[in-house]
C-alpha positions in Angstrom: 152.2 66.0 29.5 149.9 66.9 32.6 150.2 70.6 31.9 149.2 69.8 28.5 146.2 67.7 29.4 144.8 70.4 32.0 145.4 73.3 29.4 143.6 71.6 26.8 140.7 70.6 29.1 140.2 74.0 30.5 140.2 75.6 27.0 137.5 73.1 26.0 135.4 74.6 28.4 135.9 78.3 27.1 137.8 79.4 30.0 138.6 82.9 28.3 134.9 83.5 27.9 132.4 85.2 30.1 131.8 84.1 33.5 128.8 82.2 34.3 127.2 82.7 37.6 127.4 79.1 38.7 130.4 76.8 38.0 131.7 73.4 39.0 135.3 72.4 39.0 135.4 68.7 39.1 138.1 65.7 39.0 140.8 67.2 40.9 142.7 66.8 44.4 141.0 69.1 46.5 142.7 71.0 49.1 139.9 72.2 51.4 142.1 73.7 54.4 139.5 72.5 56.7 138.7 69.4 58.7 137.9 67.5 55.8 141.4 67.7 54.7 142.4 66.6 51.0 139.9 64.9 49.2 141.5 62.6 46.2 138.8 63.3 43.8 136.5 66.1 44.7 134.4 69.0 43.2 134.1 72.7 44.0 131.0 74.5 43.1 130.9 78.1 43.1 127.7 80.0 43.0 127.5 83.8 42.3 131.2 84.0 43.4 130.8 82.2 46.6 131.5 78.4 47.2 128.5 76.7 47.8 130.4 73.0 48.3 133.6 71.4 48.3 134.5 67.9 48.6 133.5 64.4 47.3 130.1 63.5 45.9 129.0 67.1 45.1 125.8 67.1 43.1 126.5 69.5 40.2 123.0 70.9 38.7 121.9 70.5 35.4 123.3 73.1 32.9 126.1 74.3 35.0 129.5 75.3 33.3 132.0 72.7 34.4 135.8 72.7 34.5 137.5 69.5 34.3 140.6 69.7 36.4 141.6 66.3 35.0 143.5 64.9 38.1 145.2 68.1 39.2 145.1 69.9 42.3 142.6 72.3 43.2 143.2 74.6 46.1 142.4 77.9 47.6 144.0 80.8 46.0 147.3 82.0 47.6 147.2 84.5 50.3 150.4 86.6 50.3 150.5 88.3 53.7 153.4 90.7 53.3 154.2 92.5 49.7 154.8 95.9 48.2 152.6 95.0 45.1 150.9 98.1 43.4 153.4 100.6 45.3 156.5 99.9 43.2 157.2 99.6 39.5 161.1 100.2 39.5 162.7 100.4 42.9 165.5 102.2 41.1 163.3 104.7 39.7 162.0 107.1 42.7 159.2 108.3 40.6 157.4 105.1 40.3 157.6 104.3 44.2 154.9 105.1 46.7 155.9 102.5 49.2 157.8 105.1 51.7 158.0 108.8 52.2 161.3 109.8 53.8 160.6 113.5 53.6 157.1 113.6 54.9 156.3 114.6 58.5 153.1 112.2 58.9 153.7 108.6 60.2 150.5 106.7 61.1 148.4 109.0 59.0 149.9 107.4 56.1 147.8 105.0 54.3 148.9 102.8 51.2 145.3 102.8 49.9 146.0 106.4 48.8 148.8 105.3 46.4 147.8 101.7 45.6 147.8 101.1 41.8 145.6 98.1 40.8 147.1 97.9 37.7 151.0 97.6 38.9 152.9 95.7 36.5 153.9 93.1 38.8 150.5 91.9 40.2 149.4 89.9 36.9 152.9 87.9 37.3 152.1 87.0 40.9 148.2 86.3 39.7 149.6 83.9 37.2 151.4 82.0 40.0 148.4 81.5 42.1 148.3 84.7 44.2 144.8 85.9 44.6 144.9 88.1 47.7 148.0 89.5 49.3 148.7 92.5 51.9 150.1 95.7 50.9 152.9 97.0 53.3 154.2 100.7 53.4 158.1 100.9 54.2 159.2 103.4 56.9 160.1 107.1 56.1 160.7 109.6 58.3 160.0 107.7 61.7 159.9 104.0 62.6 156.0 104.1 62.1 155.5 103.4 58.4 151.7 104.0 58.2 148.4 101.7 57.4 148.2 98.9 55.2 145.5 97.3 53.0 144.4 93.9 51.8 143.8 93.7 47.7 143.0 90.8 45.4 145.1 90.4 42.3 142.5 90.8 39.8 143.7 94.3 38.6 140.2 95.4 38.8 139.8 99.2 40.2 137.8 97.8 43.1 140.5 95.2 44.1 141.6 96.8 47.2 139.1 95.4 49.5 140.1 96.2 53.0 141.9 99.4 53.7 143.4 100.5 56.8 143.9 96.9 57.9 146.8 97.1 60.0 149.6 99.7 61.4 153.1 98.9 60.4 156.3 99.5 62.7 159.9 98.8 62.0 161.7 97.7 65.0 164.6 96.3 63.6 168.0 97.6 63.1 166.8 100.0 60.3 164.0 101.0 62.6 166.4 102.2 65.4 168.3 104.1 62.8 165.3 106.0 61.7 164.7 106.8 65.4 167.8 108.4 65.9 170.4 105.8 65.9 169.8 103.0 68.7 166.8 100.7 69.6 166.7 102.6 73.1 165.7 105.5 70.9 163.3 103.4 69.0 161.3 102.1 71.7 161.4 105.6 73.6 159.6 107.1 70.6 157.0 104.0 70.3 156.2 104.6 74.2 155.6 108.2 73.5 153.8 107.6 70.3 151.4 105.3 72.3 150.9 107.9 75.1 150.2 110.5 72.6 147.4 108.1 71.1 145.9 106.8 74.1 145.2 110.4 75.5 143.9 111.6 72.2 142.4 114.1 72.0 142.9 115.8 75.3 146.6 115.8 75.0 146.2 118.2 72.1 143.7 120.5 73.4 146.2 123.3 74.5 149.0 122.8 71.8 149.1 120.8 68.3 152.0 118.5 68.9 152.3 115.4 71.1 155.4 114.1 72.7 156.4 112.2 69.7 153.5 112.6 67.0 151.2 115.2 65.7 147.5 115.4 66.3 146.7 113.9 62.7 149.2 111.1 63.4 147.7 110.6 67.0 144.2 110.4 65.6 145.1 107.6 63.1 147.2 105.6 65.9 144.3 105.6 68.1 142.6 102.4 66.2 145.7 100.6 66.7 146.4 101.6 70.3 142.8 100.1 71.0 143.2 97.1 69.2 140.7 97.8 66.8 143.4 96.9 64.0 146.5 94.9 64.3 149.9 96.4 64.9 152.8 94.6 62.7 156.0 95.1 64.4 159.1 94.3 62.1 161.5 92.7 64.2 164.2 90.2 63.8 166.5 89.6 66.6 165.5 87.1 69.4 166.3 89.7 72.2 164.1 92.3 70.0 161.4 89.8 70.0 161.4 89.3 73.6 161.3 93.0 73.9 158.1 93.2 71.6 156.7 90.6 73.7 157.1 92.7 76.9 155.8 95.6 75.1 152.4 93.7 74.2 152.1 92.4 77.6 152.0 96.0 79.0 149.5 97.1 76.5 146.8 94.3 76.5 144.4 96.4 74.5 146.6 96.2 71.4 147.1 93.5 69.0 150.3 92.6 67.6 151.8 90.6 64.7 155.5 89.9 64.4 157.0 90.4 61.1 160.6 89.4 59.6 161.4 87.3 62.8 164.3 85.6 61.5 165.5 84.5 65.2 162.0 83.8 66.3 162.6 80.0 66.6 164.8 81.0 69.4 161.8 82.1 71.5 159.1 80.1 69.9 157.6 78.8 73.2 157.4 82.5 74.5 155.7 83.8 71.4 153.0 80.8 71.3 152.4 81.5 74.9 151.7 85.2 74.0 149.4 84.1 71.3 151.2 86.5 68.8 151.2 85.6 65.2 154.4 85.6 62.9 155.0 86.4 59.2 158.6 85.0 58.3 160.5 83.8 55.5 161.4 80.2 55.2 164.3 80.9 52.9 166.4 83.1 55.2 169.5 81.3 56.5 172.3 83.6 55.7 173.5 86.4 58.1 172.8 89.3 55.7 172.8 91.6 58.9 173.6 91.3 62.7 169.9 91.1 63.1 169.7 87.7 61.4 172.9 86.0 62.6 170.6 83.0 63.9 168.3 82.6 61.2 167.9 79.0 59.8 166.1 76.9 57.3 164.1 74.8 59.8 163.1 77.7 61.9 159.2 77.2 60.3 159.1 73.7 61.5 160.3 74.9 65.0 157.4 77.7 65.0 154.8 75.3 63.8 155.9 72.5 66.4 155.8 75.1 69.1 152.2 75.9 68.1 153.1 79.7 66.7 150.5 80.9 64.3 153.0 81.4 61.5 152.3 82.7 57.8 155.3 82.9 55.3 156.7 85.7 53.2 159.3 86.3 50.6 161.6 88.9 52.1 164.8 87.2 50.5 163.3 87.3 47.4 161.8 90.7 47.5 158.2 92.2 48.4 157.4 94.1 45.1 158.1 91.9 42.2 158.9 88.4 43.6 155.8 87.7 45.6 155.0 85.0 43.0 157.8 82.9 44.7 155.8 82.4 48.0 155.0 78.8 46.7 158.4 77.9 46.4 159.6 79.2 49.9 156.5 77.1 51.4 158.1 74.1 49.5 161.7 74.8 51.1 160.1 75.0 54.7 158.7 71.4 53.8 162.1 70.1 52.7 163.3 71.4 56.1 161.0 69.8 58.2 157.5 71.5 58.0 154.6 69.5 57.3 152.8 69.8 53.9 149.5 70.9 55.6 151.2 73.5 57.9 153.1 75.0 55.0 150.2 75.2 52.3 148.1 76.6 55.6 151.0 79.3 56.1 150.2 80.9 52.4 146.6 80.5 52.3 144.3 80.5 55.5 146.6 81.3 58.2 147.3 84.8 56.6 143.8 85.3 56.3 143.1 84.6 59.9 146.1 86.9 61.0 144.3 89.7 59.4 140.9 88.8 60.6 139.4 87.4 57.3 139.9 83.8 57.8 136.0 83.2 57.6 135.9 84.5 53.8 139.2 83.6 52.2 141.8 80.7 52.3 139.8 77.7 52.4 137.6 75.6 50.1 134.2 75.4 51.9 130.7 76.6 52.1 130.6 80.8 52.4 134.3 81.2 51.3 135.0 83.5 48.3 135.3 81.5 45.1 139.3 82.1 45.0 140.4 78.9 43.5 143.5 77.6 41.7 143.8 74.6 39.6 147.5 73.4 39.2 149.2 70.8 37.1 150.8 69.3 40.1 151.7 69.7 43.8 151.6 73.5 44.3 154.5 73.2 46.6 156.9 71.7 44.0 159.0 74.4 42.1 158.1 72.8 38.7 154.3 73.1 39.2 152.3 75.7 37.9 148.6 77.0 37.9 146.7 76.4 34.7 143.6 78.3 35.9 142.8 81.1 38.6 139.7 82.4 39.9 138.9 85.1 41.8 135.5 85.8 43.4 134.4 82.8 41.1 135.7 84.9 37.8 138.2 83.2 35.8 141.4 85.4 35.3 143.8 85.9 32.3 147.0 83.9 32.8 149.0 86.5 31.1 151.2 89.3 32.0 153.7 91.6 30.7 156.6 89.1 31.1 154.4 86.5 28.8 153.7 89.1 26.4 157.2 90.1 26.1 158.5 86.5 25.8 155.7 85.8 23.1 157.1 88.9 21.3 160.6 88.1 21.4 160.3 84.5 20.7 159.4 85.0 16.8 162.6 84.9 14.8 163.2 87.5 12.1 164.7 85.9 9.0 168.0 87.5 8.0 167.8 90.7 6.0 164.4 91.5 7.4 164.4 94.8 9.6 163.6 93.8 13.4 161.6 97.2 14.3 158.8 96.3 11.5 156.0 94.5 13.2 
C-alpha cells in the first residue's frame, strides 16, 4: 500500500518530465548521515543539482516543484565502493569484457576509464535499486597490479565517469600470488621491486628501458600511488596477509592504502584501526570458498565497526558486475548480525565517498552536497523495500532497465492461436 501511495504521489508531480532547477522533497524520514542524524518528518531542498538544505522546518520558496515522499524514507544515494559495472556485459563472452587483459604487458598503466561503458546494461538496474555512485575496478591480468580504477555515477550519461585514475588496484590474495609466479613470497617480492622502480623513476630508466619489475610506462603510472597522490587498494583476505600488508604500509608512509576483500579482517581489527587503514568487505561472506577465507563470519562488520575501523561494504559474494544492486541487502545482513543501522547505512553511502576522497560532495544530505537522493517506500536495508524515485545531481532518473522492459514485454499473454512473434 505504501509503495502504491508513493508512486501515485510522485507521478502526480510529473516525475518523468523535465527537471526544474529547484526541487523540494518533503514529508519523509530524512537520513542525513550528519550530526543531525535522522529527521522523522523532513525536507530536502535542491537547487541547481546541489543540496541547499536538509532537515526539519525547511522553508520552501514559492513556485518550487515539490515531491511528496508520503512518509517514506529520503536518503543519500547509495555509493558502491567496489564494482565492475560498465566493464562487463556477459562474463562468459570474452568480447564483452574489458575488466582484465591477461595477455597485456602493461600493469599500472592500465586505466579502466579507457574501457568504461556508461551505457552498460547492468548500470540501470543498479540505479533502479538506489545506487547513484560507484567505483569501477579492474581485475589483474598479466601481473598482480591490475591498474587504475575510477568513480562514476549511474545516470548513463556520456560524462558519468566523474573521476578517473582515482586509485590503483593490486591483488595480494591467493589469486595474486598465482599471477606473480605461484607464491605469496613472489608476490611481495614483485611489489617491492615495482615500488622501487616507481620511487626512482625516471632516473632508473635513463640507461635502459626496463625496471626490475615493471617497464617505464608502468613506472610513470605507479608514481602517483607510491607518493600517496592516489590510494592503493590491496586485495587481501587472510589475517596473516593483512598483517603483512600493514607492515608494508608502515614501511611506505607516503603511500595511502585501502584493504579490499579482507574476509579475516575481524581477527586483526585492532591492528587495522591503529594503522588508520580503511576496509572494503562483504557482510555476506561466511563460507570457506577458498583457503584464504576460512575464518570469514557474518558478524565481521560489527566487529570492525566496534574496533573503530573505517569500513565500507561490497558485494563480492553476489558478483561485482551485475549484482551491485544487492548492496543494501548485504548491509541489512550486517545489521542482522550485530552492526548498528547507522554504521551499516553509512558503510554504503558516506564512508565509501570518504575512502575515495569525495566525502565532502557525496554520501550525505547536507548543504553543499550533490543532489543524489533516493526516496524509498520503506527502510532501505529491508529486503522488501525499494526506491520509488532516484535523483542524481538533482535530476530525476528513469526507473526502468532492460530487466523491467523484458518483464513488461513477456508478461503479456498471447491468446491461443495467435503468433507469438507478431508485435
